[in-house]
BAFI-3210 file (N, C-alpha, C; in Angstrom, 3 decimals, decimal comma, padded with zeros to 6 digits):
// residues 191
n [1|2|3|4|5|6|7|8|9|10|11|12|13|14|15|16|17|18|19|20|21|22|23|24|25|26|27|28|29|30|31|32|33|34|35|36|37|38|39|40|41|42|43|44|45|46|47|48|49|50|51|52|53|54|55|56|57|58|59|60|61|62|63|64|65|66|67|68|69|70|71|72|73|74|75|76|77|78|79|80|81|82|83|84|85|86|87|88|89|90|91|92|93|94|95|96|97|98|99|100|101|102|103|104|105|106|107|108|109|110|111|112|113|114|115|116|117|118|119|120|121|122|123|124|125|126|127|128|129|130|131|132|133|134|135|136|137|138|139|140|141|142|143|144|145|146|147|148|149|150|151|152|153|154|155|156|157|158|159|160|161|162|163|164|165|166|167|168|169|170|171|172|173|174|175|176|177|178|179|180|181|182|183|184|185|186|187|188|189|190|191]
n.u [012,996|014,447|016,929|018,341|017,922|020,260|022,356|021,091|021,936|024,484|025,611|024,872|025,605|024,674|025,089|024,246|020,718|019,152|016,896|016,225|013,817|011,679|013,425|013,119|010,972|010,695|011,733|010,414|008,018|010,009|011,006|009,025|008,360|009,975|010,224|007,603|008,733|010,320|008,845|009,534|009,901|011,783|011,696|012,157|011,718|012,020|012,011|008,746|005,984|002,940|000,282|-002,062|-002,656|-002,489|-003,558|-002,355|-002,973|-002,282|001,353|001,729|001,824|002,351|001,340|002,200|003,298|006,023|008,570|009,824|010,342|012,747|014,298|015,558|016,034|015,581|015,324|013,723|010,176|007,972|004,551|001,345|-001,925|-003,508|-006,007|-006,096|-002,806|-000,730|002,080|005,470|007,910|009,477|011,223|011,545|011,520|011,751|010,128|009,403|006,755|005,662|006,023|007,650|006,712|008,221|008,107|007,815|006,366|002,461|000,895|-002,454|-005,548|-006,207|-007,424|-006,539|-007,427|-005,908|-007,404|-007,029|-005,464|-003,213|-000,225|003,813|006,701|010,585|012,357|015,330|017,058|018,735|022,097|022,798|020,933|020,666|022,387|020,955|018,671|019,561|019,943|017,499|016,463|018,026|017,155|014,736|014,854|016,043|014,683|013,203|014,545|015,055|012,339|011,182|008,340|007,514|007,747|008,989|009,998|009,928|008,969|008,908|007,547|005,282|003,854|004,922|004,357|006,373|005,201|006,440|005,763|004,405|004,605|002,776|004,103|005,560|008,828|009,500|009,855|012,980|016,086|018,127|020,588|019,029|017,209|018,291|020,203|017,779|017,038|017,934|017,285|014,156|011,612|009,426|006,176|003,295|-000,131]
n.v [-024,060|-021,533|-023,015|-025,760|-029,183|-030,524|-028,853|-028,483|-030,997|-030,888|-029,357|-030,279|-032,879|-034,907|-037,924|-040,272|-040,816|-041,910|-040,044|-037,651|-037,847|-036,706|-034,173|-033,209|-032,654|-031,060|-028,801|-026,446|-026,552|-024,951|-022,728|-021,433|-020,235|-019,689|-017,043|-016,566|-016,475|-014,272|-012,254|-011,426|-011,400|-010,944|-009,139|-007,461|-004,170|-002,379|-004,109|-005,246|-006,576|-005,388|-006,010|-007,102|-010,559|-014,067|-016,972|-020,521|-023,893|-025,923|-027,030|-025,304|-022,606|-018,476|-015,784|-012,939|-009,536|-009,180|-007,842|-006,401|-007,171|-007,436|-010,939|-014,526|-017,577|-019,746|-017,751|-016,751|-015,478|-013,589|-013,528|-012,447|-011,217|-012,389|-015,013|-017,549|-017,763|-017,353|-016,772|-017,895|-018,768|-020,743|-019,661|-021,407|-021,324|-018,294|-015,913|-013,049|-012,784|-015,424|-017,353|-019,895|-021,998|-024,251|-027,152|-027,348|-026,190|-025,218|-024,034|-022,975|-022,622|-019,141|-016,184|-012,898|-009,399|-005,969|-004,372|-005,330|-005,342|-007,426|-007,974|-008,925|-009,756|-009,681|-011,616|-011,402|-013,187|-013,973|-015,312|-016,715|-017,291|-019,657|-021,847|-022,018|-022,668|-025,880|-026,316|-026,220|-028,454|-029,759|-030,135|-031,248|-033,915|-034,971|-034,976|-036,733|-038,780|-039,613|-040,156|-038,209|-037,215|-035,049|-035,091|-033,503|-034,171|-036,890|-038,936|-041,954|-042,893|-042,322|-041,727|-039,151|-036,851|-034,046|-032,185|-030,457|-027,248|-024,899|-021,790|-021,500|-021,145|-022,475|-022,228|-021,836|-024,034|-024,379|-024,379|-022,001|-020,744|-021,532|-019,763|-016,720|-016,346|-015,961|-013,830|-011,353|-010,994|-010,236|-008,595|-005,602|-006,265|-004,997|-004,395]
n.w [-004,687|-004,311|-004,080|-006,112|-006,331|-006,642|-005,454|-002,535|-001,899|-001,856|-000,305|001,995|002,413|001,056|-000,321|-001,767|-003,558|-001,968|-000,366|-002,361|-003,160|-001,058|-000,446|-002,665|-002,221|-000,503|-001,030|-002,820|-000,840|001,637|000,741|000,094|002,503|004,123|002,657|003,481|006,163|006,610|004,927|002,979|-000,445|-001,869|-004,247|-007,159|-007,806|-009,456|-011,823|-012,942|-014,340|-014,730|-016,550|-018,763|-018,457|-019,639|-018,411|-018,348|-017,838|-019,713|-021,183|-018,931|-019,030|-019,252|-020,788|-022,775|-022,689|-022,171|-023,415|-022,662|-019,284|-018,395|-018,292|-017,862|-018,438|-015,664|-013,451|-010,723|-010,001|-008,957|-008,416|-007,969|-006,445|-008,306|-009,148|-008,932|-009,523|-008,218|-006,142|-006,669|-009,266|-011,069|-013,934|-016,983|-019,670|-021,767|-023,791|-025,750|-025,467|-024,374|-021,041|-019,938|-017,825|-014,509|-013,875|-011,065|-009,827|-010,480|-013,345|-013,464|-015,383|-016,222|-017,372|-017,351|-017,033|-018,047|-016,314|-013,612|-010,455|-011,286|-010,240|-011,659|-010,486|-010,941|-008,953|-006,943|-005,202|-002,916|-002,756|-000,374|001,228|-000,612|001,954|003,814|003,449|003,020|005,707|007,037|005,221|005,672|008,777|008,096|007,355|009,669|011,380|010,748|010,741|013,335|014,131|015,449|017,907|018,575|021,469|023,841|026,295|028,712|031,337|033,715|036,314|038,281|035,226|033,133|030,499|028,244|025,733|022,793|022,126|019,282|018,473|016,596|013,850|012,242|012,333|014,176|015,622|014,018|014,594|016,004|014,925|012,056|011,857|013,002|011,128|009,523|009,942|009,230|006,652|006,843|006,642|008,068|009,195|008,155|009,475]
ca.u [012,972|015,510|017,776|018,383|018,207|021,827|022,908|021,264|022,709|026,184|025,897|024,917|026,492|024,192|025,259|023,064|019,882|017,250|016,358|015,650|012,517|011,975|014,079|012,249|009,009|010,693|012,363|009,156|007,669|011,031|011,622|007,812|008,460|011,432|009,225|006,654|008,851|010,659|007,871|010,411|009,571|012,964|011,178|013,390|010,719|012,527|011,693|007,578|004,654|000,888|-000,384|-002,912|-002,202|-002,931|-002,154|-002,633|-002,521|-001,667|002,634|002,492|002,223|001,879|001,338|001,987|004,511|007,269|009,402|010,340|010,321|014,390|014,585|016,308|015,420|016,553|014,975|012,455|009,231|006,591|002,618|000,791|-003,678|-004,592|-007,334|-005,265|-001,408|000,039|003,277|006,438|007,689|010,755|011,472|012,036|012,015|011,087|009,920|009,157|005,293|005,047|006,972|007,452|007,225|009,270|007,127|007,530|004,828|001,850|-000,291|-004,436|-006,322|-006,442|-007,055|-006,670|-007,457|-004,927|-007,307|-006,991|-004,273|-002,007|001,752|004,751|007,862|011,371|013,141|016,544|017,056|020,629|022,652|023,505|020,176|020,423|022,553|020,012|017,376|020,174|019,903|016,348|016,163|018,732|016,487|013,383|015,609|017,049|013,625|012,336|015,604|015,204|011,332|010,150|006,874|006,644|008,019|010,395|010,733|009,054|009,223|008,285|007,611|003,785|004,113|004,674|005,333|005,827|005,426|007,203|004,393|004,986|003,630|001,585|005,022|006,667|009,957|009,698|010,979|014,120|017,264|018,065|021,078|018,363|016,113|019,210|020,172|016,771|016,401|018,757|015,875|013,037|010,918|008,663|005,130|001,972|-001,315]
ca.v [-022,954|-020,848|-023,730|-026,828|-030,799|-030,902|-027,516|-028,697|-032,213|-030,776|-028,489|-030,829|-033,923|-036,054|-038,563|-041,249|-040,957|-042,428|-038,845|-037,282|-037,412|-035,996|-032,687|-032,752|-032,027|-029,659|-027,586|-025,325|-025,625|-024,198|-021,657|-020,683|-020,856|-018,872|-016,057|-015,910|-016,312|-012,970|-011,471|-010,679|-012,028|-010,705|-008,374|-006,295|-003,175|-001,955|-005,155|-005,765|-006,018|-005,682|-006,236|-008,298|-012,457|-015,520|-018,506|-021,573|-025,356|-026,732|-026,055|-024,407|-021,385|-016,923|-014,944|-011,968|-008,842|-009,680|-007,157|-005,549|-008,109|-008,918|-012,019|-015,217|-019,537|-019,784|-016,648|-016,874|-014,664|-013,831|-013,273|-011,631|-010,379|-013,581|-015,435|-018,771|-018,268|-015,899|-017,167|-017,594|-019,402|-020,302|-019,528|-022,637|-020,502|-017,030|-014,800|-011,316|-013,249|-016,455|-017,485|-021,579|-021,994|-025,282|-028,076|-028,071|-025,538|-025,371|-022,879|-023,423|-021,506|-018,051|-014,583|-011,270|-008,287|-005,516|-003,322|-005,393|-005,366|-008,419|-007,778|-009,994|-009,574|-010,620|-011,745|-011,409|-014,092|-013,749|-016,852|-017,783|-018,140|-021,816|-022,765|-021,952|-023,798|-026,569|-026,945|-026,917|-029,501|-031,082|-030,395|-031,962|-035,304|-035,661|-035,077|-037,827|-040,142|-039,973|-040,388|-037,223|-036,978|-033,674|-034,656|-032,613|-034,741|-037,806|-039,896|-043,022|-042,782|-040,998|-041,081|-037,600|-036,082|-032,644|-031,703|-029,113|-025,978|-024,599|-020,617|-021,467|-020,981|-023,991|-021,561|-021,288|-024,806|-024,525|-024,468|-020,482|-021,229|-020,554|-017,974|-016,025|-016,312|-015,360|-012,265|-010,023|-010,448|-010,038|-006,872|-005,299|-006,958|-003,998|-004,843]
ca.w [-005,919|-003,872|-004,446|-006,759|-005,485|-006,518|-004,848|-001,163|-001,697|-002,168|001,037|003,390|001,859|001,216|-001,837|-002,404|-003,750|-001,187|000,065|-003,205|-003,307|000,048|-000,881|-004,088|-002,373|001,066|-001,813|-002,604|000,380|003,016|000,062|000,508|004,440|004,190|002,141|004,503|007,229|006,502|004,981|002,179|-001,455|-002,871|-004,900|-008,207|-008,336|-011,166|-013,130|-013,179|-015,113|-015,083|-018,101|-019,634|-018,642|-019,839|-017,525|-019,638|-017,364|-021,080|-021,310|-017,906|-019,632|-019,195|-021,880|-022,079|-023,484|-021,786|-024,475|-021,559|-018,408|-017,980|-017,279|-018,024|-017,596|-014,480|-012,475|-009,920|-010,376|-008,012|-008,894|-006,356|-007,597|-009,377|-008,616|-009,228|-009,931|-006,720|-005,484|-006,636|-009,757|-011,792|-015,758|-017,686|-020,605|-021,814|-025,314|-025,834|-025,480|-023,341|-020,287|-019,269|-015,917|-014,364|-013,732|-009,806|-009,659|-011,750|-013,681|-013,994|-016,587|-015,880|-017,875|-016,146|-017,747|-016,864|-015,218|-012,914|-010,074|-010,939|-010,831|-011,692|-010,331|-010,954|-007,800|-006,424|-003,835|-001,697|-002,702|000,913|001,444|-000,472|002,622|005,045|002,108|002,830|006,857|006,747|004,703|007,129|010,143|008,358|007,334|010,846|012,487|009,977|010,863|014,297|014,487|016,633|017,940|019,212|022,723|024,684|027,868|029,061|032,626|033,764|037,969|037,543|034,246|032,873|029,032|027,977|023,922|021,848|021,745|018,217|018,714|015,304|013,082|011,506|012,190|015,678|015,582|013,443|015,512|016,025|013,706|011,099|012,445|013,629|009,545|008,098|010,826|008,332|005,655|007,817|006,927|008,966|008,484|008,456|009,372]
c.u [014,513|017,184|017,444|018,221|019,749|022,727|023,004|021,691|024,291|025,911|024,914|024,653|026,236|024,371|024,460|021,323|018,334|016,515|015,915|014,160|011,622|012,364|013,401|011,131|009,359|010,761|011,613|008,610|008,649|010,978|010,534|007,636|009,417|010,571|008,477|006,964|009,196|009,895|008,442|010,189|011,225|012,373|011,930|012,143|011,283|011,809|010,187|006,886|003,441|000,582|-001,716|-002,243|-003,072|-002,178|-002,571|-001,509|-001,588|000,037|002,707|003,249|001,935|002,378|001,616|003,130|005,641|008,700|010,351|010,286|011,670|014,611|014,739|015,554|016,429|015,392|013,525|011,724|008,117|005,787|002,514|-001,051|-004,364|-005,110|-006,697|-004,154|-000,478|001,004|004,378|006,596|008,840|010,649|012,444|012,739|011,270|011,511|009,284|007,416|005,048|006,814|006,388|007,748|007,682|007,701|007,062|006,760|003,869|000,661|-001,540|-004,533|-006,987|-006,529|-007,492|-006,086|-006,582|-005,305|-007,464|-005,674|-003,115|-000,723|002,581|006,066|009,014|011,798|014,013|016,802|018,931|020,458|022,740|021,855|019,470|021,258|021,328|018,785|018,161|020,094|018,254|015,712|016,956|018,164|015,256|014,168|016,462|015,869|013,328|013,162|015,448|013,380|010,880|008,714|006,708|007,098|009,068|011,197|009,429|009,271|008,705|007,515|005,862|003,884|003,783|005,463|004,924|006,072|005,900|005,944|005,029|003,509|002,863|002,707|006,129|008,278|009,998|010,123|012,248|014,888|017,477|019,183|020,293|017,830|016,874|019,515|018,867|016,724|017,151|017,587|014,770|012,875|009,431|007,209|003,788|001,035|-002,599]
c.v [-022,159|-021,858|-024,942|-027,841|-030,896|-029,933|-028,241|-029,848|-031,874|-030,034|-029,053|-032,433|-035,034|-036,728|-039,241|-040,651|-041,151|-041,285|-038,082|-036,802|-036,419|-034,838|-032,310|-032,014|-031,289|-028,631|-026,416|-024,767|-025,064|-023,194|-020,932|-020,159|-019,590|-017,360|-015,366|-016,003|-014,805|-011,567|-010,425|-012,042|-011,534|-010,167|-007,591|-005,633|-002,382|-003,181|-005,771|-005,595|-006,417|-005,337|-007,453|-009,866|-013,180|-016,666|-019,187|-023,510|-026,100|-026,098|-025,414|-022,684|-019,771|-016,700|-014,014|-010,655|-008,281|-008,950|-006,439|-006,473|-008,276|-009,536|-013,204|-016,615|-019,253|-019,053|-017,629|-015,310|-014,632|-013,132|-013,408|-010,641|-011,111|-014,245|-016,440|-019,055|-017,560|-017,507|-016,867|-018,966|-019,551|-021,026|-020,417|-021,857|-019,297|-016,312|-013,662|-011,841|-014,422|-016,836|-019,115|-021,523|-023,922|-025,889|-028,852|-027,135|-025,452|-024,651|-023,548|-021,770|-020,822|-016,436|-013,564|-010,193|-007,045|-004,266|-003,738|-005,833|-006,821|-007,744|-009,335|-009,240|-010,227|-010,278|-011,779|-012,323|-014,347|-015,169|-017,412|-018,091|-019,972|-022,062|-022,650|-022,638|-025,153|-026,843|-026,876|-028,172|-030,604|-031,253|-031,246|-033,878|-036,025|-035,719|-036,633|-038,608|-040,167|-040,081|-039,440|-037,286|-035,424|-034,047|-034,385|-033,336|-035,890|-038,406|-041,025|-043,280|-041,456|-040,387|-039,096|-037,399|-034,766|-032,737|-030,276|-028,390|-025,562|-023,153|-020,317|-020,798|-022,245|-023,520|-021,501|-022,901|-025,562|-024,324|-022,995|-020,471|-020,806|-019,419|-017,165|-015,086|-015,491|-013,775|-011,177|-009,899|-010,386|-008,527|-006,760|-005,931|-005,731|-004,776|-003,736]
c.w [-005,311|-004,245|-005,411|-006,146|-005,537|-005,505|-003,079|-001,224|-001,606|-000,208|002,399|002,746|001,751|-000,468|-002,594|-002,830|-003,295|-000,703|-000,762|-003,484|-002,340|-000,233|-001,502|-003,287|-000,968|-000,039|-001,902|-001,214|001,909|001,818|000,212|001,942|004,252|003,695|003,355|005,704|007,227|005,802|003,621|000,664|-002,729|-004,312|-006,217|-008,441|-009,126|-011,989|-012,826|-013,851|-014,479|-016,030|-018,338|-019,525|-018,270|-019,342|-018,376|-018,952|-018,384|-021,318|-020,212|-017,965|-018,984|-020,210|-021,550|-022,824|-022,393|-022,650|-023,321|-019,745|-018,588|-017,515|-018,039|-017,406|-016,380|-013,365|-011,986|-010,471|-009,529|-008,502|-007,639|-007,222|-008,246|-008,795|-007,810|-009,109|-008,957|-006,591|-006,430|-007,719|-010,279|-012,953|-016,108|-018,930|-021,206|-023,074|-025,208|-025,495|-024,426|-022,792|-019,834|-018,092|-015,782|-013,887|-011,741|-009,241|-010,747|-011,859|-013,671|-014,284|-015,727|-016,271|-017,071|-017,468|-017,442|-016,808|-014,006|-011,549|-009,410|-011,554|-010,683|-011,549|-010,614|-009,293|-007,780|-005,619|-003,616|-002,119|-001,317|001,412|001,161|000,524|004,124|004,739|002,982|004,136|007,018|006,520|005,781|008,290|009,663|007,870|008,706|011,763|011,776|010,813|012,190|015,379|015,589|016,940|018,394|020,900|022,972|025,411|028,239|030,688|032,769|035,190|038,123|036,354|034,116|031,063|029,209|026,484|023,812|021,595|020,435|018,820|016,932|013,970|012,846|012,008|013,141|016,098|014,970|014,596|015,913|015,138|012,971|011,022|012,746|011,984|008,860|009,072|009,781|006,895|005,702|007,820|007,955|008,289|008,958|008,322|010,157]
res [m|i|a|s|l|v|e|v|k|t|l|i|q|e|s|g|t|t|k|d|s|l|i|t|l|l|l|p|m|l|s|n|e|i|f|e|y|c|n|n|w|f|e|n|t|d|i|y|l|t|d|t|f|v|f|a|d|t|g|n|t|i|t|a|d|f|s|e|f|y|a|v|p|g|d|l|i|h|i|k|g|s|n|y|n|d|g|v|h|k|i|e|t|i|t|s|t|v|i|t|i|t|s|d|t|e|i|k|d|e|t|v|e|n|d|y|d|v|y|m|y|k|m|e|v|p|n|d|l|k|l|i|l|a|k|m|v|k|f|h|i|d|l|q|a|s|g|a|s|g|v|s|s|e|s|i|g|s|y|s|v|s|y|v|t|d|s|g|s|t|a|s|a|y|p|g|y|v|t|n|a|l|r|k|y|t|q|v|k|c|t]
***
């Protein structure tokens, strides 16, 4: 979602097509992981909409008054407050009344009246996150290729094994160059 298959393959210098399915599967998951880790959805707070929304799984569309929602095909939107359609979606087409979402995310049937607190924000994701996302994809490809099982060390005499521990966050498993690059985008979480 932050970057396309072609962009990521170019950044990690992957020329074949054998890993396309894996990369395509990873892109939305890792993009959301970045947003969650940073606690930042890069919302443009000047371009948002709260209205009556009609979400339809047939056609993957959202109907509302978009006449003053300044977005174009390819832009990302963040929906929050709905029952079934929260999350990040990419615009395939937009008119003054209908947004069609790309097929990499799924819209579920739902009608939300404007007296509910459902918001749609246009997102403005920094371009350098494409490189960070590509590094995360490369990390997963390399991890899969190595057949890593979470074992950090193993010895044979008086058999001993140590496992990589994860402090509850997948991000803690990434190399420091990935998490360090994300730090500048991290927002404080208030609970």
